[in-house]
Phi, psi and omega in degrees: 000139185270156182299332180290323180289321178296319177296319179295319179294318178296320179294322178293317179296316179297319179295319178297318179295318178295320178296317179294319179294320178294319179294318178297319179294322179296317178299319180295317179296317177299319179299315179297316183294312179293325176298318178295318178296318179295321178295320177296317178296317180296319179295318178296319178296318178295320177297318178297316179297321178295318179296318178296317179297317179296319179295318179295321179295317179296320178294320179296319178295321178295318179294321178294321178295318178298316181296318179297318179297318178296317179298322179292318178297318180293322178296319178296316179296321179295319178296318178297316178299316180298319180294318178299316181296317178297316179298317180296319179295320178295317179298317180295319179296318178298317180295317178297319179297318179294323177292321182292326181271004181063020174289333182226140178235137174269141177220163180233153176287142179250138179285108183291338181285337181270094185291332183290324185276340183234042184290332182263006179256139177290142181285330179235155180295147178283171183294335179273350183277150179250357182269122177248141178132204183292147179296143182231153176241132178283142177268149174299138181304325178295319178293322178297321178297318179295320178296316178297322178297318179295315180293329177296315177298319178296318178298317178298318179297317179295320179294319178295320178297316178298322179294319178296317179296321178295322178296314179295319177298320180293324180288327184273355178292000000 
């Protein structure tokens, strides 16, 4: 082999090595560049996830605050309803006791124009009476107790209805 062929072969081998080193360096530069882009994309994705998580957390806290406020309003309304019901029951019990002891008597107005229904009642108060006005008829205490019981049931129903309406109003706010 002649020195010119050897030089040419050496130059080719050297060119091949330089080409391989240049390609490797190009690959390395591409790796760095794409690695940086991938890191930027990953960081942006992480920032987006953090923002979404923070927004969801803030919304959850706001909903919890609303729920707590609603629970407090409902507890207050329930306490008020219970107090109204207790007061109504005490008033009814007091009224029943007064009726039972004859401390209180229920009476009804009598239609003075209807002579058939009030034939045994005086049209005007007697000289010993202190009641002036339209003629009245006293109710039997047992009937008065039944009337008070009916009004007690009605009062309880009205109080329960008001409590239900307050509950619905509190929920729809």
